C-alpha positions as CSV (number, residue, x, y, z in Angstrom):
1,M,-6.3,-3.9,12.7
2,I,-5.8,-5.4,9.2
3,Q,-2.2,-6.8,8.7
4,L,-0.6,-6.7,5.3
5,T,2.7,-8.5,4.7
6,K,5.9,-6.6,4.3
7,R,5.6,-7.0,0.5
8,E,2.0,-6.0,0.3
9,S,2.9,-2.8,2.3
10,E,5.7,-2.1,-0.2
11,V,3.3,-2.7,-3.2
12,M,0.8,-0.5,-1.4
13,N,3.3,2.4,-0.9
14,L,4.3,2.2,-4.7
15,V,0.6,2.1,-5.8
16,A,0.0,5.1,-3.5
17,S,3.0,6.9,-5.1
18,G,1.3,6.6,-8.6
19,L,3.4,3.7,-10.1
20,N,1.7,1.4,-12.5
21,N,1.9,-2.5,-12.2
22,Q,4.7,-2.7,-14.7
23,E,6.8,0.0,-12.7
24,I,6.2,-1.7,-9.5
25,S,7.2,-5.1,-10.9
26,D,10.4,-3.6,-12.2
27,Q,11.2,-1.8,-9.0
28,L,10.6,-4.9,-6.9
29,C,12.1,-7.4,-9.2
30,I,9.0,-9.5,-9.3
31,S,6.7,-10.5,-12.2
32,N,3.7,-8.5,-13.4
33,H,1.5,-11.5,-12.2
34,T,3.0,-11.4,-8.7
35,T,2.4,-7.6,-8.5
36,K,-1.1,-8.1,-9.5
37,A,-1.6,-10.9,-7.0
38,H,-0.3,-8.5,-4.2
39,I,-2.6,-5.7,-5.4
40,S,-5.7,-8.0,-5.4
41,S,-4.7,-9.2,-1.8
42,I,-4.4,-5.6,-0.7
43,Y,-7.9,-4.9,-2.1
44,R,-9.3,-8.0,-0.5
45,K,-7.8,-7.2,2.8
46,L,-8.7,-3.6,2.9
47,G,-12.2,-4.1,1.2
48,I,-11.3,-1.6,-1.4
49,K,-11.9,-1.6,-5.2
50,N,-9.4,0.7,-6.9
51,R,-6.0,2.4,-6.8
52,V,-7.4,5.8,-5.8
53,V,-8.8,4.2,-2.7
54,V,-5.4,2.5,-1.9
55,A,-3.7,5.9,-2.0
56,K,-6.3,7.5,0.2
57,H,-6.1,4.6,2.7
58,R,-2.2,5.0,2.8
59,F,-2.3,8.7,3.3
60,A,-4.8,8.4,6.1
61,A,-2.5,5.6,7.8
62,E,0.4,8.0,7.5
63,L,-1.6,10.9,9.2
64,Q,-2.5,8.5,12.0
65,D,1.1,7.5,12.5
66,N,2.3,10.9,12.4
67,D,-0.4,11.9,15.0
68,K,0.5,9.1,17.3
69,N,4.4,10.0,17.1
70,K,3.6,13.7,17.7
71,K,1.4,12.8,21.0
72,S,4.1,10.4,22.1
73,S,6.8,13.1,21.9
74,D,4.8,15.9,23.5
């Protein structure tokens, strides 16, 4: 399984929420350059090329987590 850092996961969630780079930078109190570096790292680690696929990947991961939680509580 691909491991993202805590910060990369935070950035991924914000990208998936529809925020642009500047909004992510402002929310996390980091530079725009750092935001771009995190996004590039996410793309590289996940083998994806755009924000739409980031959102799809995050949504799929949430569904998978919800399914695991549901099965463990049954």
